[in-house]
N, C-alpha and C positions, 0 to 999 in steps of 0.2 A: 463359784458359779453353779456348781451342781446343787448346792443347798437351796439356792434361790429358785430353781426349777422344780425340785422335789417337795419342798415345803408348801403345804396348802393353807394351813391355819395354825395359829398359836392361841391357846386359851389359858389364862392364869386365873386362879381363884384364891380369895382370902376369906376365911370365915371370921366374922366379927360378932361380938356380943350385941344383942338387940338392946335398944334404948331402955326397955323395962327390965333387962337383965335375966329374962326368963328363957332365952334361947339364943340361937345364932342365925345369922343371915349371910348369904354369900355375896361378895362383891367380885365382879368379873372384869377382866380385860380381854378383849377379843381383837385379834389382828388377822385379817384375811390376806393371803399373799396375792394381792392384785399386781398387775404389771408395774405400777409405780413402786410398790414395796419390793418386788423382786429386783428392780433396778437398783434401789438403795442397798439391798443386801449384796448384790453382785459388785457394786462399787465401794463396799465397806463404809457406807455413810449411815451407819446404824443410828447415830444421834439425830437424824432427820426423820426417823420413822414416826415418833409421836405427833409431829405436826401433820403428817399425812393422815394418821389415824383420826385426828381431831376433825379433819375436813371430810372424812369418808364415812360418816354416820349412815348415809344412805346405803352403803355397802355392808352394813351390819357391824361396823367396827366401833369399839368404845375403849377409851383409856381407863385405867384403874382410878385415876383421880375423878373422872367424870362419873364413873359408877358409884364411887363413894359420895360424891356430891348429890347424885340422884337419891341414894338411900337416905342421906341426911335430910334432904328436902321433903321426902316422903314420911319423915318422922320415924323411920325404922332403926336408925342408929344415931348416936350422939355425934355432933358435928366434928368432934376431935377423935372419934373412934379409929379412923383410918391412919391417923398420925402416930398411933402407938406402935411400939416395937420396930 
């Protein structure tokens, strides 16, 4: 319960090779600890967090898979880049 109230945000980053192989670009996952997220943490329903994140784009959240999808759609990474390792 204490974690759910003290945690404000979790950000994860993966650096991926750019499509042209000349550099790297960051893919990010952002989870803000909104009341629904706090409730899931408190109730140990961690597996439900990604579905909340997918619907909370307006709150600034993004899943890693959506971030990778956006980078691929923008032509910055190869479509399979995020599936490596």
